[in-house]
N, C-alpha and C positions, 0 to 999 in steps of 0.2 A: 377823212383821208389819213392814212398813216404816214408818219415821217419815214421816208426811205432813203437810206444812204446809198449813193451809187456804188456799184459793184467794183469799179476800179479803185475807189478810194479805200474800200475794205481790203482789197487785195494788197494794195500798197502798204496799209498798216500791218497786215499779216506778215508781208515780207520784211518790213523793218523790225517787227518783233522777233522773227526768226533770225535775222542777222544779229540783233542784240543778244539773243540767247546763244548764238554761236560764239560771239565775241566773249561773252561771260564764261562759257565753257572753256575757251582757250585760256583765258586769264586764270581760271580755277586750276587747270592743268599745270600751268607755269608755276603758280603758287605752291601747288602740292609737290612738284619736283624740287623747288627751292627749299621747301620745308624738310623734305626727306633728306636732301643733301646736308642741311644744317644739323639735323638729328644725327646723321652718320658721322659727323665731325666731332661729336661729344665723346669724351672718354667715360667709361662707366663709373669710374671713381668720382667724377664730378657730379653725376646725376643723383647719387644717394642723398636723401634728405632726412633720413631718420638715423639716429645714433643707436647702434646695438651694443648692449653691454652684456657680456656673458656672465651668467650666474655661477659663482664658484660654490658648488653644493658639496657638502661632506657626504661620505659614503652613507651614513645613516639617513640624511635627508634624501638622497637619491632612492634609497630602498623605500622609504615612506612614500615618496612621490609615485613610484611604480606600483605600489600596493594600493594607492588611492586614499591613504590615511590622511594626508594633508589637504 
């Protein structure tokens, strides 16, 4: 004979899993909203993590760069 789990027990487990899934979805939505609000509060100047240094090229170096010599 096979071990058979009563149908009511299976249905109750499925219902509990569905409720847990619904709760986790709600928590995920709340977290996404909170995260998006936190991101919107940042100023763009604070987000930059790389320092850009402009190269001061002479006219001759710019010409060579355009021609692909360097």
